[in-house]
C-alpha positions as CSV (number, residue, x, y, z in Angstrom):
1,I,0.1,-0.2,-0.1
2,G,2.8,2.1,0.5
3,Q,4.4,1.9,-2.4
4,L,1.3,2.6,-4.5
5,G,1.0,5.8,-2.4
6,L,-2.9,4.5,-1.2
7,G,-1.8,4.7,2.6
8,R,-3.0,7.8,3.1
9,H,-6.9,6.3,2.0
10,F,-6.5,3.9,4.3
11,R,-5.8,5.6,7.4
12,R,-8.7,7.7,6.8
13,L,-10.8,4.5,6.2
14,A,-9.8,3.2,9.1
15,L,-10.8,6.0,11.0
16,R,-14.0,5.9,9.8
17,L,-14.6,2.3,10.6
18,D,-13.7,2.8,13.7
19,G,-16.4,1.6,16.0
20,A,-18.0,-0.6,13.2
21,F,-16.7,-4.1,14.5
22,R,-16.4,-5.3,18.2
23,A,-13.1,-6.7,19.2
24,D,-13.9,-10.1,18.2
25,G,-14.8,-8.8,14.5
26,V,-18.2,-9.3,14.5
27,F,-19.9,-6.0,12.9
28,A,-21.7,-3.7,15.4
29,H,-25.1,-3.4,14.5
30,D,-26.0,-1.5,17.7
31,R,-23.6,1.3,16.6
32,L,-24.0,1.5,12.9
33,R,-26.5,0.5,10.4
34,F,-25.0,-2.1,7.7
35,V,-26.1,-0.1,4.8
36,D,-25.0,2.9,6.2
37,F,-21.5,1.5,6.5
38,V,-21.2,0.2,3.3
39,D,-22.3,3.7,1.9
40,D,-19.2,5.0,3.8
41,V,-17.1,2.6,2.1
42,E,-18.5,3.0,-1.4
43,E,-18.2,6.7,-0.8
44,M,-14.1,6.4,0.2
45,L,-13.6,4.2,-2.5
46,E,-14.9,6.3,-5.3
47,E,-12.5,9.0,-3.3
48,V,-9.6,6.8,-3.8
49,A,-10.7,5.9,-7.8
50,W,-11.1,9.4,-8.5
51,Q,-7.7,10.9,-7.5
52,E,-5.4,7.5,-8.6
53,W,-7.3,6.9,-11.8
54,G,-9.7,10.2,-12.6
55,D,-12.7,7.7,-12.5
56,K,-14.9,7.2,-9.8
57,E,-16.9,4.8,-11.9
58,A,-14.7,2.4,-11.0
59,V,-16.2,1.0,-8.0
60,D,-19.8,1.4,-9.6
61,G,-21.4,-1.8,-8.3
62,F,-19.8,-2.5,-4.8
63,E,-22.7,-1.4,-2.6
64,E,-24.9,-3.2,-4.3
65,Y,-23.0,-6.4,-4.7
66,V,-22.3,-6.5,-1.1
67,L,-25.7,-5.6,0.2
68,Q,-27.0,-8.7,-2.3
69,H,-24.6,-10.9,-1.0
70,Y,-23.9,-9.9,2.8
71,S,-26.9,-8.1,4.3
72,G,-29.0,-11.1,4.4
């Protein structure tokens, strides 16, 4: 990540995700709705895609994919 110059993005992402998971790695549904979490992650990925490749559309479909496969 450091060699790719993406470290600054992942530090910001880590700060935004703080509190989203319990110490045992389970998503903390009582602190944050899963759909809001996925939306935040997609926004961060769009920022990274725009800054690195000039194309935020590169991550289109992320939110839909995750919600279809993991929101059960």
